[in-house]
C-alpha positions as CSV (number, residue, x, y, z in Angstrom):
1,X,118.0,133.4,104.4
2,X,116.0,130.2,104.5
3,X,115.7,127.8,101.6
4,X,112.4,126.4,100.5
5,X,112.5,122.6,101.1
6,X,109.6,122.2,98.7
7,X,111.0,124.4,95.9
8,X,110.8,121.4,93.6
9,X,107.0,121.8,93.6
10,X,107.1,125.2,91.9
11,X,108.1,123.8,88.4
12,X,106.3,121.2,86.3
13,X,109.6,119.7,85.4
14,X,111.0,119.4,88.9
15,X,107.7,118.2,90.2
16,X,107.6,115.4,87.6
17,X,111.2,114.5,88.5
18,X,110.3,114.4,92.2
19,X,107.5,111.9,91.5
20,X,109.9,109.5,89.8
21,X,112.5,110.0,92.5
22,X,110.0,109.0,95.1
23,X,108.8,106.0,93.1
24,X,112.4,104.8,92.6
25,X,113.1,105.3,96.3
26,X,110.1,103.2,97.1
27,X,111.6,100.3,95.2
28,X,114.8,100.4,97.2
29,X,113.9,101.8,100.6
30,X,111.5,99.7,102.8
31,X,110.6,102.9,104.7
32,X,109.8,105.1,101.8
33,X,106.1,106.0,101.4
34,X,106.1,104.8,97.8
35,X,107.2,101.3,98.9
36,X,103.6,100.4,99.8
37,X,101.1,102.1,97.4
38,X,97.4,101.4,97.3
39,X,96.4,99.6,94.1
40,X,92.8,100.1,92.9
41,X,91.0,97.9,90.5
42,X,87.4,97.1,89.6
43,X,86.0,93.8,90.8
44,X,84.4,91.3,88.4
45,X,81.1,92.6,89.7
46,X,82.0,96.2,88.8
47,X,82.8,97.4,92.4
48,X,85.9,99.4,93.4
49,X,88.6,97.4,95.1
50,X,91.8,98.8,96.8
51,X,94.6,97.1,98.5
52,X,98.2,97.7,99.6
53,X,100.9,96.3,97.4
54,X,104.7,96.4,97.3
55,X,106.4,98.4,94.5
56,X,109.1,96.2,93.0
57,X,110.4,98.3,90.0
58,X,110.0,101.8,88.6
59,X,111.3,102.7,85.2
60,X,111.0,106.4,84.4
61,X,112.3,106.1,80.9
62,X,109.5,103.6,79.9
63,X,107.0,105.0,82.4
64,X,106.4,101.6,83.9
65,X,106.1,100.0,87.4
66,X,106.2,96.3,88.6
67,X,104.2,94.8,91.4
68,X,104.4,91.1,92.4
69,X,101.2,89.1,93.2
70,X,99.8,85.6,93.6
71,X,98.3,84.5,90.3
72,X,95.3,83.1,92.3
73,X,94.5,86.5,93.9
74,X,91.3,88.4,93.2
75,X,93.2,91.3,91.7
76,X,94.5,89.1,88.9
77,X,91.0,88.0,88.0
78,X,89.8,91.6,88.1
79,X,92.6,92.7,85.8
80,X,91.9,89.9,83.4
81,X,88.4,91.4,82.9
82,X,89.4,95.1,83.1
83,X,93.2,95.5,82.6
84,X,93.3,99.0,84.1
85,X,94.4,100.1,87.6
86,X,95.2,103.1,89.7
87,X,97.9,103.5,92.2
88,X,97.8,106.0,95.1
89,X,100.7,107.2,97.2
90,X,100.6,109.7,100.1
91,X,104.0,111.0,101.1
92,X,103.3,112.9,104.3
93,X,106.9,114.2,104.7
94,X,106.7,115.8,101.3
95,X,103.0,116.8,101.5
96,X,102.6,115.0,98.2
97,X,99.8,112.9,96.8
98,X,100.6,110.9,93.7
99,X,97.9,109.2,91.7
100,X,98.8,107.0,88.7
101,X,96.5,105.6,86.1
102,X,97.8,102.6,84.3
103,X,97.1,99.8,81.9
104,X,98.2,96.4,83.3
105,X,99.7,93.3,81.7
106,X,99.9,90.1,83.8
107,X,103.3,88.3,83.4
108,X,103.7,84.6,84.4
109,X,105.8,81.5,83.7
110,X,109.0,82.0,81.7
111,X,108.4,85.8,81.6
112,X,108.9,85.9,85.4
113,X,111.2,82.9,85.9
114,X,114.3,85.0,86.5
115,X,112.6,87.2,89.1
116,X,111.4,84.0,90.9
117,X,114.9,82.6,90.8
118,X,116.4,85.8,92.3
119,X,113.8,86.0,95.0
120,X,114.9,85.0,98.6
121,X,113.2,81.9,100.0
122,X,111.2,84.0,102.6
123,X,109.9,86.2,99.8
124,X,108.6,83.1,97.8
125,X,106.3,82.2,100.7
126,X,103.9,84.9,99.5
127,X,103.2,83.1,96.3
128,X,101.4,79.8,96.6
129,X,98.6,79.2,99.1
130,X,96.1,76.4,99.7
131,X,93.3,77.3,99.6
132,X,93.7,80.2,97.2
133,X,93.7,83.8,98.6
134,X,90.2,85.0,99.5
135,X,88.8,81.6,100.2
136,X,86.6,81.5,103.3
137,X,88.2,79.6,106.2
138,X,86.7,78.1,109.4
139,X,90.0,78.8,111.3
140,X,92.2,82.0,110.9
141,X,95.2,79.8,110.2
142,X,93.5,77.1,108.2
143,X,95.7,77.6,105.1
144,X,99.1,76.4,103.9
145,X,101.8,78.5,102.3
146,X,103.8,76.5,99.8
147,X,106.1,78.5,97.5
148,X,105.0,77.8,94.0
149,X,106.6,79.4,90.9
150,X,103.4,78.7,89.0
151,X,101.5,81.0,91.4
152,X,103.9,83.8,91.0
153,X,102.8,86.7,88.7
154,X,104.0,90.2,88.0
155,X,101.7,93.1,87.3
156,X,103.4,95.3,84.6
157,X,101.9,98.7,84.9
158,X,102.2,101.0,82.0
159,X,101.5,104.5,83.4
160,X,99.1,106.4,81.2
161,X,98.8,109.5,83.4
162,X,100.1,111.0,86.7
163,X,98.1,113.4,88.8
164,X,100.1,115.0,91.6
165,X,99.1,117.4,94.4
166,X,101.5,119.2,96.6
167,X,99.9,120.6,99.8
168,X,102.2,123.5,100.7
169,X,101.6,127.1,101.7
170,X,100.2,127.4,98.1
171,X,98.7,124.1,96.9
172,X,99.8,123.0,93.5
173,X,98.4,120.3,91.3
174,X,99.6,119.0,87.9
175,X,98.8,116.3,85.4
176,X,101.3,114.5,83.1
177,X,100.1,112.2,80.3
178,X,102.0,109.6,78.3
179,X,100.0,110.6,75.2
180,X,101.4,114.1,75.6
181,X,105.0,113.1,76.0
182,X,104.8,113.7,79.8
183,X,104.5,117.4,79.3
184,X,102.9,118.7,82.5
185,X,99.8,120.8,82.9
186,X,98.9,122.8,86.0
187,X,95.4,122.0,87.3
188,X,93.3,123.7,90.0
189,X,94.0,121.8,93.2
């Protein structure tokens, strides 16, 4: 008798738990697929933008995620205009696509001082650049990285909905919404 390694995809409850297990693993395991999700925003010109970020925290109880960024980055300006984003994760080992829709708050200054203080020196190098990220350069290395706590920002994502697709022998798709208390609903894949 063989066991079904994807048995968790058969139930709305276990599928939801699997999503959060994978998000939590992404925070703590550098090799987990959820470690580097794709964050999508809308540019200040109304165009879609997508980039890879690092997942820093996942809180199932509150339905929130944290992503660190440079305050001078384009994504911050985009989120100041339209404070909504989507995250996409593809976990090939689990045959699982996770799409998260979120409202986003940008935290800076004293709200993130403890996170900055606890960050290793090499991690701080990602926050503070002259010129600012996205500025045209005449030379590929014509910039300076100087750790700057004033350039450190945290994107606090409040998940509004989760759309998850499992591509198994029988494809399954479900949606979970904060507004509905995270009660799942099967959808046609």
